[in-house]
N, C-alpha and C positions, 0 to 999 in steps of 0.2 A: 503525607506534604509535598507539592511538587515540584519538581526539579527542579534546579536553576536554570534561570534561561540563557543559554550559551551564544556567541554570535553567531551571524550564519556561515562564516567563514571562519573559522579561527587565526587561519595563515595571514588574514587578509588584514590589516587592522581598519581598512576605507570599511570593509562588509561589517562592522561593527557599529560605525560610527553615526547615530542615530541623537536629533534634539528631541524626541519625543519622550515625554515622561513617560513611565509604567501608571499602566493602569491596572487594577483591582481584575483577578477572573472575574466573568461575566458568564452566563447562559450563553452558550453559544448561541448565536443567532438573535441575539440583545441589540442591537445596535447595529450589525452588520447587513441587512440587506441594504440599509439607505449609506449604508458606510461604502460596500463594493460594486465597483460596476459589472456591467454587462459582462468583462472575461473575469470577474474575478477581482477588477485592482481596481485604485482607485485612479481618478483621471489625471492627475497626480503620478503615478506610479507608470500607464499606460505612456504617457509621456516621455515620461524619463528613459523608456523600453524602445520605444522612435527614437529618440536619440541616438543610444547605442548603436541602432540599425544605419543611423544617414550619416553616424560620421567614419562606422565601416565601410559605407558604400563607398565615403573617400577616397578613403584608402586604396578598394577595387578600381577606383577611377585611375588612378596613379599609375596602376600595372596593368594596360589594359592591350599592349603586350611589350616585347622585351626591347624596343628601342627605345637606345639614353636610359637605359636600367639604372645606371647611377643617379640621375637628374629627377629618374623617378621617386626613387630611395628617397631619398630627402625630405620630399615632401613628401611620400608614404609613410614615413616614422613619425614628422609630425600631427597627419590626420591619425596613426596609431596612439600616440600622446590623446589625445582626444577621444579617442573610443575608450581608451581608459577612466578618463575622468567622464565618461559619459555611464559608464558600468559605475563606479564609484558614485554617482550622483542615483542613479535607479537601486543600488543596494541602501542608499539610505533611506530611499522612496518604499522600499519594501521594507525596510526594518519597522518604519513606523505602520506599516501596512501593520505586519505581527504583532505589532504594540496593542493593538483593538482586543483579540483573542486574549489577552491577559496571558499568565505564567503556562497556564495547564495544557495549552494548546500543541503538544507532542508530535503526536503524528501530524498536523499541518504544519507544524515547524521542519521536521523533518522531511516532508514531501519539495516544499520551499528549498530545502538547504541545498537538497540533489538536484534541483534547476540550477541555483544563484551558485553554487560551485562549477556543475555545467558552462556558463556562462563564462565567470572566472579564467576555467580552462581555455575555452574555445578563445576570448581575448590575447590570452600569453599569447597562445598560439599565433594568432595574428602579429601581432608585435614581433614577433620572433620572426617570422616571414617576409614582415615589413623589413626589417632591418638585414639580412642575410638570404632570402629564399629567390625565386624565379615568380615569374608572374603567373605559373599555375598552381603554385604553392602559397600564393597573396589568394587565388581565386577560390581554391578550396579552401583555408584560413574563414576565408570573408563568410562563405557557406555553412561553416561549423559555428558563425557568430550568430545567422541570421536562423538559424537553425534552433540556438538557446535559447535566443528571445521568446522566439514562437511557443517553444516548450514551458513559458509562463501559464501562455493560454489553455491550455490542457490540468494546470494547475486545480485539486480542488477550492470550489468556492470556498468554503468559511470549514473551521475546524469538525461539525459531526460531519461532514460531507469527506473529509481526510479517510475518519475514522472509516466509515461505510465502504470506501471506494478500498480499505485495507483490506476489512471485511470479505468483500468478492472477491478479491484475490488469492486470498486463502479459500473462499468458499469452492470456488473452482477445484482447488485440487484435493478438499474434504469430499466432494461430491464425484470424483473420479475412484477415489479408496470406493467410496461406499457403493458405488454399482458396480467396482465389480464384486464387493463381498454378497450385494444382492444377487448376481449372478451366476453366485453357485451353487444355490438351491434348480437353477436348472440343466436340463437334457442341450448340451450342443451339438448337433448333429455336423455341423461343417466341421470340427475340430478336429484335426490330428489324435491319432490317437493316444499317443506321449504325451502331447498335451492336454488331455480331456481328465481333469481333475476335478469333476461336478458332487455332489454330495447325491447325486441320485444313482450315483453308479453303484454297481451290483460289489464292487472287492469294498466300500467302504462298512465300518460297522452301522448297527444301530445308533448307538452311541453317535459316533462321527457325525449321523448324516442330523442328529437330533440339534449337535451344536452348533452343525453348519446352518440348520435353517434358525437355529436363534438369534447366532450373529450375523447373518445379514438382515435381521428383522432389524435386530438392533441397528446396523448400521444405516436403515431406510429411515431409521427414529431421530438418527442422530443428524442427518439433513434433511427432517422435515423441523427439526428444532434449529438447525443455524439458520433455515430460511425464515420461520417465526420469531428468529432476534432480531436477523439483519435489517428485512421488511423494516421494521419501524425505526431503523437509523437513515433509511432511503428517505422514507416519507416527512421526517421530523425537520424543524426550520427553526427548534431551540432544542436545546437537552442539558440536563445538571453536567457540563462535560468531566469533572472532574472526577464522576461517579463512572460515566461510561469510559473513557480513555482504557481502563484496561483491559476492556475486551479486547482488546487487540492483542496484546499476551497470551491471553488465556485462548483464544481463535486459534494461534500457532499453536498452542499447547494440544488442544483437540484436534487437531489438523496430525500431530505429530504419532500421540494416541489410536488415530483410526489408523494408521498406518503401520503399527505395530499388530492391532488386531487384525487388520488385513493379513498384512503378511503369516499372522498364527493360527490361518483357519484351516491353513492346507494340514492334510494328516500327515504324520504323525501329531496331535495337539498333547503342546506343555501348556496341563492347565495350571497352572501356577503363573508360566507369564501371558495366557489371555486373560486371567482373573486378575493380574497386575493392570495389563495396556485397559481392560474394561473399568476398571475403580480407577486409573487415570481419567479418559472418557468423560466417563459420568462427574468428578470433581471436575473437568475445565467446564464443561456442560451448565451445571449449575452455577457455577461463576461467571459466566454468559449473561445467563437467568437472570442475576442479581447485580450484574451492571446496568443492562436493561431496565429492570425497576427499578434502581435507585437513580438511575437517568427520567425514571417518568415519563416513560416514552415507549411502554409497555401498551398493549392489548387484550382481548381477548383471547383475539389469535396464537398471539406467545405464548399465554398462560396452556392455552389446549397442547402447543407443543411440547411445555414440559411435561404433560401429564402425558403422554404417550414417549414422551422418550425416559420418565421415570417408569414408567410399566416395562418398558422393551428392557433395561437397567435390569428390573429386578427379574424378570424371564433369564435371563442370561445367566444372571449370577447364581439361579437356584439349579438351573444346569449344569455350570463349570463347579458345582461344590458337587455335584454324584459321580 
């Protein structure tokens, strides 16, 4: 069951105000390509965001210098009120845009929420500066408002792209851990002697070397699987979003488990802990594959990455049992 739809900002009633009727969840991409503009927003939403910028600029004009500060403040307070009204109008348009994705676009809604709350805080700071601040305070606050509206242009274009964007962020962390694991089987002639904990070193037992090599291969297979799963989400224009969305949480679980495996690579090995971490990786990886499969966006390369992952998992599990 999809989570209940929350307002963009529960602390601010006008952020949740929308006359747009809720629509049933749709495959991400269905209707969105015609609904969304070049920057991911409808023309009406883009105009509303431009309205926030225009109202903010009027506040800044009132404080071009510190001369006649009090006279300027009265005009600026009125302009700040118009900025708040413009923001409320923009929020209503954004809520209308979100309704197109249905109830299940959690990652997408969260990406929008971060930006919406940033704009809210910036407008509130501008209001305070117009009431009690100096010209410099107002100029800084105006700059923050402009940056908050600009942030919407970097928002993922649709729910599937929001999922792929989050996967890409997590994949960077997984890649770092996997590369460190992969380097354990290599000699590093430039490393300090006290930091040279390579499994090719003579002081490690044959069992430790074998485990280290298997774990390094497993780390590479994890990265191959991740690439095989992320690429379809980047390439696709349509997916069964309800099936795909859980992949974000499973990818985070994979990252945590990979970190644990990486930490456990260094001797002395805690075999029970390593077995548990590898099992957690395997579980998360399989669940991620199921998400892509059920969303009907996988391909032959995706299936091949799972085959490699399963083979590496079986090998490392066998060695860790010895």
